Structure formats: structure tokens, C-alpha cells
DRENTORKOL-3810 file (N, C-alpha, C; in nm, 4 decimals):
REM DRENTORKOL-3810
@n.u->0.0897; n.v->-0.0935; n.w->0.0397; ca.u->-0.0219; ca.v->-0.0227; ca.w->-0.0053; c.u->0.1056; c.v->0.0968; c.w->-0.0145
@n.u->0.0435; n.v->0.2533; n.w->-0.0688; ca.u->0.1522; ca.v->0.3350; ca.w->-0.0784; c.u->0.1027; c.v->0.4452; c.w->0.0265
@n.u->0.2299; n.v->0.5333; n.w->0.0422; ca.u->0.2160; ca.v->0.5919; ca.w->0.2100; c.u->0.1529; c.v->0.7154; c.w->0.0783
@n.u->0.0456; n.v->0.7802; n.w->0.1564; ca.u->0.0063; ca.v->0.9092; ca.w->0.1500; c.u->0.0505; c.v->0.9843; c.w->0.2046
@n.u->0.0943; n.v->1.1176; n.w->0.2109; ca.u->0.1721; ca.v->1.2421; ca.w->0.2130; c.u->0.0658; c.v->1.3596; c.w->0.2390
@n.u->0.0553; n.v->1.3778; n.w->0.3843; ca.u->-0.0287; ca.v->1.4498; ca.w->0.4111; c.u->-0.0019; c.v->1.6384; c.w->0.3937
@n.u->-0.0471; n.v->1.6925; n.w->0.3370; ca.u->-0.0218; ca.v->1.7849; ca.w->0.2822; c.u->-0.1489; c.v->1.9213; c.w->0.3097
@n.u->-0.1203; n.v->2.0634; n.w->0.3336; ca.u->-0.2203; ca.v->2.1659; ca.w->0.3503; c.u->-0.1669; c.v->2.1964; c.w->0.1984
@n.u->-0.2666; n.v->2.2510; n.w->0.1764; ca.u->-0.2708; ca.v->2.3476; ca.w->0.0459; c.u->-0.1598; c.v->2.4206; c.w->0.0469
@n.u->-0.1382; n.v->2.4803; n.w->0.0907; ca.u->0.0005; ca.v->2.6076; ca.w->0.1040; c.u->0.1229; c.v->2.4704; c.w->0.0878
@n.u->0.0973; n.v->2.3904; n.w->0.1601; ca.u->0.2367; ca.v->2.2849; ca.w->0.1636; c.u->0.2721; c.v->2.2497; c.w->0.0269
@n.u->0.1505; n.v->2.1701; n.w->-0.0332; ca.u->0.1610; ca.v->2.1259; ca.w->-0.1794; c.u->0.1770; c.v->2.2522; c.w->-0.2852
@n.u->0.1252; n.v->2.3498; n.w->-0.2805; ca.u->0.1866; ca.v->2.5033; ca.w->-0.3826; c.u->0.3293; c.v->2.4621; c.w->-0.3581
@n.u->0.4048; n.v->2.4897; n.w->-0.2365; ca.u->0.5101; ca.v->2.5050; ca.w->-0.1848; c.u->0.6193; c.v->2.4006; c.w->-0.2842
@n.u->0.5592; n.v->2.2746; n.w->-0.2467; ca.u->0.6193; ca.v->2.1574; ca.w->-0.2774; c.u->0.6393; c.v->2.1683; c.w->-0.4769
@n.u->0.5212; n.v->2.2285; n.w->-0.4987; ca.u->0.4599; ca.v->2.2069; ca.w->-0.6645; c.u->0.5921; c.v->2.3104; c.w->-0.7652
@n.u->0.6195; n.v->2.4631; n.w->-0.6501; ca.u->0.6849; ca.v->2.5396; ca.w->-0.6928; c.u->0.8105; c.v->2.5079; c.w->-0.6669
@n.u->0.8914; n.v->2.4779; n.w->-0.5857; ca.u->0.9947; ca.v->2.3999; ca.w->-0.5580; c.u->1.0036; c.v->2.2676; c.w->-0.7152
@n.u->0.9315; n.v->2.2178; n.w->-0.7215; ca.u->0.9265; ca.v->2.0681; ca.w->-0.8609; c.u->0.9576; c.v->2.1984; c.w->-0.9675
@n.u->0.8894; n.v->2.2532; n.w->-0.9905; ca.u->0.8988; ca.v->2.3783; ca.w->-1.1580; c.u->1.0155; c.v->2.4192; c.w->-1.1241
@n.u->1.0747; n.v->2.4912; n.w->-1.0223; ca.u->1.2100; ca.v->2.5807; ca.w->-1.0508; c.u->1.3367; c.v->2.4340; c.w->-1.1046
@n.u->1.2930; n.v->2.3187; n.w->-1.0145; ca.u->1.4265; ca.v->2.2494; ca.w->-1.0122; c.u->1.4037; c.v->2.1780; c.w->-1.1640
@n.u->1.2802; n.v->2.1903; n.w->-1.2293; ca.u->1.2424; ca.v->2.1517; ca.w->-1.3671; c.u->1.3059; c.v->2.2478; c.w->-1.4847
@n.u->1.2737; n.v->2.3771; n.w->-1.4663; ca.u->1.3311; ca.v->2.4635; ca.w->-1.5324; c.u->1.4925; c.v->2.4606; c.w->-1.5327
@n.u->1.5652; n.v->2.4162; n.w->-1.4315; ca.u->1.7108; ca.v->2.4074; ca.w->-1.4315; c.u->1.7866; c.v->2.2907; c.w->-1.5214
@n.u->1.7026; n.v->2.1896; n.w->-1.5057; ca.u->1.7637; ca.v->2.0871; ca.w->-1.5984; c.u->1.8307; c.v->2.0835; c.w->-1.7642
@n.u->1.7547; n.v->2.2069; n.w->-1.7931; ca.u->1.8607; ca.v->2.2311; ca.w->-1.9352; c.u->1.9659; c.v->2.3017; c.w->-1.8962
@n.u->2.0022; n.v->2.3766; n.w->-1.8210; ca.u->2.0807; ca.v->2.4226; ca.w->-1.8367; c.u->2.2255; c.v->2.3869; c.w->-1.7326
@n.u->2.2064; n.v->2.2427; n.w->-1.6691; ca.u->2.2787; ca.v->2.1533; ca.w->-1.6522; c.u->2.3110; c.v->2.0895; c.w->-1.7670
@n.u->2.2084; n.v->2.0279; n.w->-1.8427; ca.u->2.2195; ca.v->1.9432; ca.w->-1.9455; c.u->2.3420; c.v->2.0086; c.w->-2.0284
@n.u->2.3281; n.v->2.1413; n.w->-2.0638; ca.u->2.4269; ca.v->2.2427; ca.w->-2.1398; c.u->2.5700; c.v->2.2155; c.w->-2.0863
@n.u->2.5658; n.v->2.1970; n.w->-1.9627; ca.u->2.6636; ca.v->2.2592; ca.w->-1.8954; c.u->2.7480; c.v->2.1321; c.w->-1.9167
@n.u->2.6579; n.v->1.9972; n.w->-1.9173; ca.u->2.7471; ca.v->1.9049; ca.w->-1.9216; c.u->2.7918; c.v->1.8572; c.w->-2.0757
@n.u->2.7297; n.v->1.9204; n.w->-2.1435; ca.u->2.7553; ca.v->1.8611; ca.w->-2.2802; c.u->2.8828; c.v->2.0052; c.w->-2.3394
@n.u->2.8568; n.v->2.0885; n.w->-2.2891; ca.u->3.0018; ca.v->2.1739; ca.w->-2.3087; c.u->3.1180; c.v->2.1206; c.w->-2.2364
@n.u->3.1358; n.v->2.0739; n.w->-2.0895; ca.u->3.2453; ca.v->1.9704; ca.w->-2.0475; c.u->3.2442; c.v->1.8702; c.w->-2.1271
@n.u->3.2060; n.v->1.8293; n.w->-2.2038; ca.u->3.2633; ca.v->1.7226; ca.w->-2.2814; c.u->3.3501; c.v->1.7312; c.w->-2.4006
@n.u->3.2685; n.v->1.8277; n.w->-2.4698; ca.u->3.3448; ca.v->1.8681; ca.w->-2.5199; c.u->3.4979; c.v->1.9604; c.w->-2.5189
@n.u->3.5190; n.v->1.9504; n.w->-2.3748; ca.u->3.6756; ca.v->1.9907; ca.w->-2.3574; c.u->3.7922; c.v->1.8466; c.w->-2.3500
@n.u->3.6874; n.v->1.7468; n.w->-2.3648; ca.u->3.7986; ca.v->1.6502; ca.w->-2.3875; c.u->3.7941; c.v->1.5428; c.w->-2.3011
@n.u->3.8888; n.v->1.4751; n.w->-2.2540; ca.u->3.9234; ca.v->1.3655; ca.w->-2.1508; c.u->3.7945; c.v->1.4049; c.w->-2.0304
@n.u->3.7296; n.v->1.2775; n.w->-2.0203; ca.u->3.5948; ca.v->1.2818; ca.w->-1.8928; c.u->3.6665; c.v->1.2288; c.w->-1.7987
@n.u->3.8011; n.v->1.1524; n.w->-1.7662; ca.u->3.8536; ca.v->1.1159; ca.w->-1.6701; c.u->3.8841; c.v->1.2272; c.w->-1.5638
@n.u->3.9420; n.v->1.3300; n.w->-1.6181; ca.u->4.0240; ca.v->1.4533; ca.w->-1.5432; c.u->3.9513; c.v->1.5485; c.w->-1.5543
@n.u->3.8351; n.v->1.5370; n.w->-1.6149; ca.u->3.7773; ca.v->1.6599; ca.w->-1.6364; c.u->3.6515; c.v->1.7359; c.w->-1.5019
@n.u->3.7176; n.v->1.7883; n.w->-1.4609; ca.u->3.6169; ca.v->1.8186; ca.w->-1.2909; c.u->3.5383; c.v->1.9008; c.w->-1.3189
@n.u->3.4984; n.v->1.9738; n.w->-1.4127; ca.u->3.3743; ca.v->2.0980; ca.w->-1.4893; c.u->3.2591; c.v->1.9813; c.w->-1.4970
@n.u->3.3245; n.v->1.8660; n.w->-1.5827; ca.u->3.1953; ca.v->1.7364; ca.w->-1.6348; c.u->3.1587; c.v->1.6686; c.w->-1.4617
@n.u->3.2814; n.v->1.6353; n.w->-1.3905; ca.u->3.2110; ca.v->1.5761; ca.w->-1.2534; c.u->3.1402; c.v->1.6601; c.w->-1.2000
@n.u->3.1760; n.v->1.7661; n.w->-1.1478; ca.u->3.1102; ca.v->1.8727; ca.w->-1.0844; c.u->2.9639; c.v->1.8630; c.w->-1.1643
@n.u->2.9384; n.v->1.8909; n.w->-1.3077; ca.u->2.8242; ca.v->1.9267; ca.w->-1.3475; c.u->2.7049; c.v->1.7680; c.w->-1.3683
@n.u->2.7923; n.v->1.6635; n.w->-1.3688; ca.u->2.7391; ca.v->1.5430; ca.w->-1.3629; c.u->2.6765; c.v->1.5144; c.w->-1.1939
@n.u->2.7046; n.v->1.5414; n.w->-1.0810; ca.u->2.7039; ca.v->1.5422; ca.w->-0.9505; c.u->2.6284; c.v->1.6108; c.w->-0.9462
@n.u->2.5698; n.v->1.7496; n.w->-1.0073; ca.u->2.4596; ca.v->1.8337; ca.w->-0.9810; c.u->2.3813; c.v->1.7591; c.w->-1.0112
@n.u->2.3593; n.v->1.7521; n.w->-1.1563; ca.u->2.2628; ca.v->1.7026; ca.w->-1.2053; c.u->2.2242; c.v->1.5139; c.w->-1.1282
@n.u->2.2852; n.v->1.4550; n.w->-1.0900; ca.u->2.2311; ca.v->1.3705; ca.w->-1.0212; c.u->2.1564; c.v->1.4210; c.w->-0.8954
@n.u->2.1991; n.v->1.5277; n.w->-0.8171; ca.u->2.1454; ca.v->1.5744; ca.w->-0.6909; c.u->1.9832; c.v->1.6358; c.w->-0.7401
@n.u->2.0286; n.v->1.7029; n.w->-0.8235; ca.u->1.9045; ca.v->1.7251; ca.w->-0.9090; c.u->1.7649; c.v->1.6457; c.w->-0.9439
@n.u->1.8027; n.v->1.5639; n.w->-1.0370; ca.u->1.7653; ca.v->1.4576; ca.w->-1.0638; c.u->1.6721; c.v->1.3417; c.w->-0.8876
@n.u->1.7335; n.v->1.3442; n.w->-0.8068; ca.u->1.7149; ca.v->1.2848; ca.w->-0.7185; c.u->1.6221; c.v->1.3656; c.w->-0.6309
@n.u->1.6203; n.v->1.5021; n.w->-0.6217; ca.u->1.5587; ca.v->1.5517; ca.w->-0.5766; c.u->1.4052; c.v->1.6107; c.w->-0.6601
@n.u->1.4263; n.v->1.5668; n.w->-0.7757; ca.u->1.3028; ca.v->1.5811; ca.w->-0.8834; c.u->1.2624; c.v->1.4541; c.w->-0.8138
@n.u->1.2915; n.v->1.3625; n.w->-0.8570; ca.u->1.1950; ca.v->1.2102; ca.w->-0.8069; c.u->1.1628; c.v->1.2221; c.w->-0.6681
@n.u->1.2057; n.v->1.2717; n.w->-0.5508; ca.u->1.1111; ca.v->1.2837; ca.w->-0.4416; c.u->1.0341; c.v->1.3749; c.w->-0.4754
@n.u->1.0483; n.v->1.4609; n.w->-0.4937; ca.u->0.9485; ca.v->1.5991; ca.w->-0.4843; c.u->0.8195; c.v->1.5395; c.w->-0.5816
@n.u->0.8258; n.v->1.4891; n.w->-0.7076; ca.u->0.7272; ca.v->1.4227; ca.w->-0.8052; c.u->0.6537; c.v->1.3303; c.w->-0.7206
@n.u->0.7103; n.v->1.1980; n.w->-0.6260; ca.u->0.6487; ca.v->1.1087; ca.w->-0.5640; c.u->0.5799; c.v->1.1498; c.w->-0.4490
@n.u->0.6582; n.v->1.3034; n.w->-0.3502; ca.u->0.5244; ca.v->1.3400; ca.w->-0.2679; c.u->0.3989; c.v->1.3893; c.w->-0.3398
@n.u->0.4179; n.v->1.4818; n.w->-0.4444; ca.u->0.3289; ca.v->1.5434; ca.w->-0.5086; c.u->0.2191; c.v->1.4481; c.w->-0.5458
@n.u->0.2557; n.v->1.3356; n.w->-0.6017; ca.u->0.1844; ca.v->1.2517; ca.w->-0.6979; c.u->0.0990; c.v->1.1636; c.w->-0.5594
@n.u->0.1377; n.v->1.1264; n.w->-0.4530; ca.u->0.0929; ca.v->1.0600; ca.w->-0.3484; c.u->0.0507; c.v->1.1572; c.w->-0.2246
@n.u->0.0006; n.v->1.2549; n.w->-0.2618; ca.u->-0.0104; ca.v->1.3775; ca.w->-0.1253; c.u->-0.1939; c.v->1.3316; c.w->-0.1136
@n.u->-0.2189; n.v->1.3636; n.w->-0.0132; ca.u->-0.3379; ca.v->1.3608; ca.w->0.0224; c.u->-0.3702; c.v->1.5243; c.w->0.0794
@n.u->-0.4735; n.v->1.6251; n.w->0.0173; ca.u->-0.4859; ca.v->1.7198; ca.w->0.1136; c.u->-0.5350; c.v->1.7607; c.w->0.1866
@n.u->-0.5039; n.v->1.8319; n.w->0.3148; ca.u->-0.5135; ca.v->1.8257; ca.w->0.4193; c.u->-0.6323; c.v->1.9870; c.w->0.4379
@n.u->-0.7981; n.v->1.8897; n.w->0.4711; ca.u->-0.8962; ca.v->2.0054; ca.w->0.4487; c.u->-0.8901; c.v->2.0735; c.w->0.5934
@n.u->-0.9337; n.v->2.1983; n.w->0.5990; ca.u->-0.9674; ca.v->2.2224; ca.w->0.7015; c.u->-1.0666; c.v->2.1730; c.w->0.8071
@n.u->-1.0012; n.v->2.1045; n.w->0.9219; ca.u->-1.0936; ca.v->2.0684; ca.w->1.0180; c.u->-1.2180; c.v->2.0846; c.w->1.0683
@n.u->-1.2937; n.v->2.0170; n.w->1.0429; ca.u->-1.4493; ca.v->2.0222; ca.w->1.0867; c.u->-1.4340; c.v->2.0902; c.w->1.2751
@n.u->-1.5454; n.v->2.1765; n.w->1.2962; ca.u->-1.5085; ca.v->2.2517; ca.w->1.4203; c.u->-1.6007; c.v->2.1431; c.w->1.4963
@n.u->-1.5488; n.v->2.0341; n.w->1.5612; ca.u->-1.5841; ca.v->1.9489; ca.w->1.6613; c.u->-1.5603; c.v->1.9803; c.w->1.7999
@n.u->-1.4447; n.v->2.0657; n.w->1.7820; ca.u->-1.3970; ca.v->2.0921; ca.w->1.9300; c.u->-1.2769; c.v->2.0025; c.w->1.9423
@n.u->-1.2415; n.v->1.9823; n.w->1.8790; ca.u->-1.0802; ca.v->1.8330; ca.w->1.8987; c.u->-0.9721; c.v->1.8770; c.w->1.7752
@n.u->-0.8272; n.v->1.8884; n.w->1.8457; ca.u->-0.7486; ca.v->1.8704; ca.w->1.7599; c.u->-0.7148; c.v->1.7471; c.w->1.6486
@n.u->-0.7148; n.v->1.8069; n.w->1.5341; ca.u->-0.7148; ca.v->1.6963; ca.w->1.4172; c.u->-0.6076; c.v->1.7668; c.w->1.3439
@n.u->-0.5547; n.v->1.7136; n.w->1.2193; ca.u->-0.4371; ca.v->1.7011; ca.w->1.1602; c.u->-0.4966; c.v->1.8525; c.w->1.0740
@n.u->-0.4442; n.v->1.9601; n.w->1.0752; ca.u->-0.4287; ca.v->2.1134; ca.w->1.0101; c.u->-0.4843; c.v->2.1879; c.w->1.0863
@n.u->-0.5599; n.v->2.1554; n.w->1.2481; ca.u->-0.5747; ca.v->2.2727; ca.w->1.3346; c.u->-0.4868; c.v->2.3197; c.w->1.3944
@n.u->-0.5272; n.v->2.4675; n.w->1.4373; ca.u->-0.3635; ca.v->2.5215; ca.w->1.4818; c.u->-0.4564; c.v->2.5855; c.w->1.6222
@n.u->-0.3607; n.v->2.5413; n.w->1.7018; ca.u->-0.3506; ca.v->2.4695; ca.w->1.8611; c.u->-0.3164; c.v->2.5875; c.w->1.9335
@n.u->-0.3677; n.v->2.7020; n.w->2.0425; ca.u->-0.3116; ca.v->2.7647; ca.w->2.1155; c.u->-0.2773; c.v->2.7030; c.w->2.2529
@n.u->-0.1847; n.v->2.7574; n.w->2.2820; ca.u->-0.1602; ca.v->2.7006; ca.w->2.4678; c.u->-0.1202; c.v->2.7403; c.w->2.5469
@n.u->-0.0936; n.v->2.7532; n.w->2.6406; ca.u->-0.0538; ca.v->2.8370; ca.w->2.7651; c.u->-0.0072; c.v->2.7425; c.w->2.9324
@n.u->0.0690; n.v->2.7885; n.w->2.9638; ca.u->0.1436; ca.v->2.7498; ca.w->3.0412; c.u->0.0848; c.v->2.7802; c.w->3.1814
@n.u->0.1258; n.v->2.7208; n.w->3.2811; ca.u->0.0808; ca.v->2.7711; ca.w->3.4362; c.u->0.1630; c.v->2.9205; c.w->3.4352
@n.u->0.2966; n.v->2.9390; n.w->3.4285; ca.u->0.3274; ca.v->3.1006; ca.w->3.4182; c.u->0.2535; c.v->3.1534; c.w->3.3420
@n.u->0.1886; n.v->3.1491; n.w->3.2121; ca.u->0.1521; ca.v->3.2451; ca.w->3.1443; c.u->0.1965; c.v->3.2198; c.w->2.9874
@n.u->0.3117; n.v->3.1791; n.w->2.9963; ca.u->0.3684; ca.v->3.1554; ca.w->2.8297; c.u->0.2649; c.v->3.0710; c.w->2.7492
@n.u->0.2674; n.v->3.1433; n.w->2.6194; ca.u->0.1825; ca.v->3.0518; ca.w->2.5205; c.u->0.2500; c.v->3.0448; c.w->2.3856
@n.u->0.2049; n.v->2.9399; n.w->2.3360; ca.u->0.2590; ca.v->2.9038; ca.w->2.2537; c.u->0.1554; c.v->2.8356; c.w->2.1470
@n.u->0.1959; n.v->2.8680; n.w->1.9983; ca.u->0.0800; ca.v->2.8083; ca.w->1.8887; c.u->0.1509; c.v->2.7387; c.w->1.7955
@n.u->0.0761; n.v->2.6180; n.w->1.7564; ca.u->0.1218; ca.v->2.4605; ca.w->1.6848; c.u->0.0172; c.v->2.4778; c.w->1.5643
@n.u->0.0678; n.v->2.4601; n.w->1.4588; ca.u->-0.0404; ca.v->2.4145; ca.w->1.3368; c.u->-0.0061; c.v->2.2149; c.w->1.3424
@n.u->-0.1244; n.v->2.1810; n.w->1.3523; ca.u->-0.0520; ca.v->2.0073; ca.w->1.3195; c.u->-0.0652; c.v->1.9765; c.w->1.1736
@n.u->0.0291; n.v->1.9407; n.w->1.1161; ca.u->0.0550; ca.v->1.9132; ca.w->0.9891; c.u->0.1058; c.v->1.7773; c.w->0.9646
@n.u->0.0893; n.v->1.7314; n.w->0.7982; ca.u->0.1753; ca.v->1.6033; ca.w->0.7894; c.u->0.3083; c.v->1.6100; c.w->0.8275
@n.u->0.3964; n.v->1.5154; n.w->0.7985; ca.u->0.5607; ca.v->1.4882; ca.w->0.8140; c.u->0.6260; c.v->1.5889; c.w->0.6959
@n.u->0.5867; n.v->1.5963; n.w->0.5718; ca.u->0.6945; ca.v->1.6362; ca.w->0.4953; c.u->0.6406; c.v->1.8322; c.w->0.4987
@n.u->0.5648; n.v->1.8181; n.w->0.6009; ca.u->0.5524; ca.v->1.9756; ca.w->0.6194; c.u->0.5817; c.v->2.0429; c.w->0.7334
@n.u->0.6136; n.v->1.9485; n.w->0.8142; ca.u->0.6739; ca.v->2.0197; ca.w->0.9267; c.u->0.8060; c.v->2.0617; c.w->0.9507
@n.u->0.7747; n.v->2.2330; n.w->1.0464; ca.u->0.8972; ca.v->2.2926; ca.w->1.0452; c.u->0.8834; c.v->2.3625; c.w->1.1516
@n.u->0.9368; n.v->2.3011; n.w->1.2841; ca.u->0.8932; ca.v->2.3729; ca.w->1.4212; c.u->0.9342; c.v->2.5097; c.w->1.4538
@n.u->1.0285; n.v->2.5284; n.w->1.3976; ca.u->1.0584; ca.v->2.6803; ca.w->1.3792; c.u->0.9492; c.v->2.7469; c.w->1.3657
@n.u->0.9136; n.v->2.7040; n.w->1.2544; ca.u->0.7746; ca.v->2.7959; ca.w->1.2047; c.u->0.6082; c.v->2.7766; c.w->1.2732
@n.u->0.6474; n.v->2.7022; n.w->1.3728; ca.u->0.5102; ca.v->2.6673; ca.w->1.4541; c.u->0.4520; c.v->2.4940; c.w->1.3808
@n.u->0.4766; n.v->2.4617; n.w->1.2714; ca.u->0.4638; ca.v->2.3691; ca.w->1.2250; c.u->0.4791; c.v->2.2021; c.w->1.2538
@n.u->0.4402; n.v->2.1564; n.w->1.3436; ca.u->0.4368; ca.v->2.0445; ca.w->1.3894; c.u->0.3871; c.v->1.9338; c.w->1.3130
@n.u->0.4604; n.v->1.8306; n.w->1.3358; ca.u->0.3850; ca.v->1.6964; ca.w->1.2598; c.u->0.2653; c.v->1.5943; c.w->1.3446
@n.u->0.2062; n.v->1.5512; n.w->1.2601; ca.u->0.1033; ca.v->1.4463; ca.w->1.3674; c.u->0.1564; c.v->1.3758; c.w->1.4366
@n.u->0.2561; n.v->1.3229; n.w->1.3506; ca.u->0.3272; ca.v->1.1898; ca.w->1.4321; c.u->0.4649; c.v->1.2359; c.w->1.5028
@n.u->0.5067; n.v->1.3564; n.w->1.5336; ca.u->0.5782; ca.v->1.3982; ca.w->1.6222; c.u->0.5269; c.v->1.4137; c.w->1.7537
@n.u->0.6213; n.v->1.3828; n.w->1.8647; ca.u->0.5666; ca.v->1.3591; ca.w->2.0231; c.u->0.4701; c.v->1.4672; c.w->2.0713
@n.u->0.5010; n.v->1.6017; n.w->2.0543; ca.u->0.4189; ca.v->1.7075; ca.w->2.0553; c.u->0.3018; c.v->1.7031; c.w->1.9943
@n.u->0.2611; n.v->1.6680; n.w->1.8470; ca.u->0.1845; ca.v->1.6628; ca.w->1.7960; c.u->0.0892; c.v->1.5064; c.w->1.8210
@n.u->0.1425; n.v->1.3933; n.w->1.8413; ca.u->0.0680; ca.v->1.3154; ca.w->1.9286; c.u->-0.0017; c.v->1.3366; c.w->2.0278
@n.u->0.0390; n.v->1.4093; n.w->2.1247; ca.u->-0.0235; ca.v->1.4611; ca.w->2.2882; c.u->-0.1451; c.v->1.5632; c.w->2.2521
@n.u->-0.1075; n.v->1.6327; n.w->2.1416; ca.u->-0.2196; ca.v->1.7055; ca.w->2.0795; c.u->-0.3397; c.v->1.6734; c.w->2.0248
@n.u->-0.3028; n.v->1.5892; n.w->1.9370; ca.u->-0.4232; ca.v->1.5225; ca.w->1.8589; c.u->-0.5627; c.v->1.4541; c.w->1.9726
@n.u->-0.6638; n.v->1.4867; n.w->1.9264; ca.u->-0.8203; ca.v->1.4373; ca.w->1.9426; c.u->-0.8088; c.v->1.4820; c.w->2.1196
@n.u->-0.7391; n.v->1.6008; n.w->2.1514; ca.u->-0.8137; ca.v->1.7158; ca.w->2.2594; c.u->-0.8610; c.v->1.7923; c.w->2.2261
@n.u->-0.9252; n.v->1.8716; n.w->2.3313; ca.u->-1.0159; ca.v->1.9843; ca.w->2.2967; c.u->-0.9884; c.v->2.1083; c.w->2.4366
@n.u->-1.0782; n.v->2.2208; n.w->2.3957; ca.u->-0.9977; ca.v->2.3574; ca.w->2.4639; c.u->-1.0432; c.v->2.3009; c.w->2.6005
@n.u->-0.9408; n.v->2.3488; n.w->2.6925; ca.u->-0.9136; ca.v->2.3424; ca.w->2.8271; c.u->-0.9056; c.v->2.2336; c.w->2.8905
@n.u->-0.8338; n.v->2.1307; n.w->2.7827; ca.u->-0.7645; ca.v->2.0121; ca.w->2.7996; c.u->-0.6426; c.v->2.0339; c.w->2.8457
@n.u->-0.5763; n.v->1.9790; n.w->2.9552; ca.u->-0.4406; ca.v->1.9851; ca.w->3.0021; c.u->-0.3321; c.v->1.8748; c.w->2.9264
@n.u->-0.2388; n.v->1.9200; n.w->2.8799; ca.u->-0.1236; ca.v->1.8293; ca.w->2.7898; c.u->-0.0121; c.v->1.8458; c.w->2.8268
@n.u->0.0488; n.v->1.7008; n.w->2.8731; ca.u->0.2011; ca.v->1.7502; ca.w->2.9058; c.u->0.2707; c.v->1.7184; c.w->2.8179
@n.u->0.3924; n.v->1.7853; n.w->2.7407; ca.u->0.4965; ca.v->1.7972; ca.w->2.6655; c.u->0.6026; c.v->1.7376; c.w->2.7247
@n.u->0.6424; n.v->1.6505; n.w->2.6728; ca.u->0.7331; ca.v->1.5609; ca.w->2.7109; c.u->0.8670; c.v->1.6512; c.w->2.6497
@n.u->1.0005; n.v->1.6684; n.w->2.7096; ca.u->1.0990; ca.v->1.7370; ca.w->2.6039; c.u->1.1715; c.v->1.6749; c.w->2.7191
@n.u->1.3212; n.v->1.6846; n.w->2.6424; ca.u->1.4593; ca.v->1.6013; ca.w->2.6453; c.u->1.4760; c.v->1.6354; c.w->2.8580
@n.u->1.5109; n.v->1.7680; n.w->2.9207; ca.u->1.5234; ca.v->1.7829; ca.w->3.0181; c.u->1.4145; c.v->1.8107; c.w->3.1107
@n.u->1.2859; n.v->1.8036; n.w->3.0968; ca.u->1.2040; ca.v->1.8418; ca.w->3.1681; c.u->1.0617; c.v->1.8228; c.w->3.0802
@n.u->0.9523; n.v->1.8045; n.w->3.1780; ca.u->0.7889; ca.v->1.8382; ca.w->3.1373; c.u->0.7694; c.v->1.9359; c.w->3.1448
@n.u->0.6677; n.v->1.9884; n.w->3.0546; ca.u->0.5588; ca.v->2.0677; ca.w->3.0574; c.u->0.4327; c.v->2.0785; c.w->3.0521
@n.u->0.3620; n.v->2.1270; n.w->3.1195; ca.u->0.2362; ca.v->2.1237; ca.w->3.0992; c.u->0.1640; c.v->2.2542; c.w->3.0725
@n.u->0.0865; n.v->2.2160; n.w->2.9522; ca.u->-0.0195; ca.v->2.3541; ca.w->2.8809; c.u->-0.1568; c.v->2.3395; c.w->2.9086
@n.u->-0.1789; n.v->2.4119; n.w->2.9047; ca.u->-0.3876; ca.v->2.4462; ca.w->2.8700; c.u->-0.3963; c.v->2.4633; c.w->2.7194
@n.u->-0.4780; n.v->2.3834; n.w->2.6784; ca.u->-0.5295; ca.v->2.4417; ca.w->2.5413; c.u->-0.6585; c.v->2.5340; c.w->2.5655
@n.u->-0.5801; n.v->2.6504; n.w->2.4747; ca.u->-0.6996; ca.v->2.7571; ca.w->2.5048; c.u->-0.7848; c.v->2.7814; c.w->2.3720
@n.u->-0.7484; n.v->2.7290; n.w->2.2703; ca.u->-0.8018; ca.v->2.7677; ca.w->2.1240; c.u->-0.7548; c.v->2.6722; c.w->2.0194
@n.u->-0.8516; n.v->2.6415; n.w->1.9377; ca.u->-0.8323; ca.v->2.5539; ca.w->1.8427; c.u->-0.8984; c.v->2.6084; c.w->1.7176
@n.u->-0.8409; n.v->2.5916; n.w->1.5997; ca.u->-0.9009; ca.v->2.6499; ca.w->1.4966; c.u->-0.8524; c.v->2.5821; c.w->1.3819
END
């Protein structure tokens, strides 16, 4: 069974944009390889080797992106049943008044520094299926922090 990658519309659009950009670069690299070949002996041709390595990296990334885009499932805005679901934005407050906000997304789109956490991450797993007013314990390497869910959107 194929793995489906859960993506928001914004995440899918970003991947498609990157894919298009990489596809546009193909011709330039092919031209560089052609020019380097014309210089002669390929075994000692650094330009040729560099262009081939760049082409390999490019083709690998294109393959990865195509796989994700063609095997993606769009995360729809969760229905307001009052529980945290994939796609929800959750606001938390600690006992000392510190606030945090996370959007629960699929693994391909996760970016903790931007507040996007994977539904498969420890924090994401703790948040899923809780409702406003619930207390959740987020386990960190050196400590555990308790937060109260203040809003879900």
C-alpha cells in the first residue's frame, strides 16, 4: 500500500513551486555537461564531474518531489468538533502564562521553528484529539511542561 503524504494546500503549492523551479534548471545543467564533454578527456575533467554530480542531486530531488506531489492527500480545514485534528492550529498556555501556537501538519510539511509540527511528532501525538480546556504534558529531553489548550482553529 502506498504511503500518502498529508499536506495543506499551502504546503502542496510550495512543493509544486520547488518542483517547477528544479525542472527549469534541467536544461542549464544539460548544457553544462555538453560543454564540459567537448573539452575532451572526461576522466580528468572537473567541470564535467561537477556538472554530473549536480545533475544527480537535481534528479534525485525531482524524483522525491514528484513522488510526494503525486502521492499527497490534501488536508482539509478540520470540522469544528472542538478537537485537535490534522490541520488544526492550537494555542497553548503554560501555568506561568507563556503561550505557544502550533499548526498540526503532515510530516513532509513539519517545520517546528515556524510552529508547524507533525502529527507523528511527540507534541503532535499529545495534542491530537484533545479539546479546549484540556491539559497536555509535553515531554522535553530535560523536563516535562504542562499546557492548557486555550483555542483550536
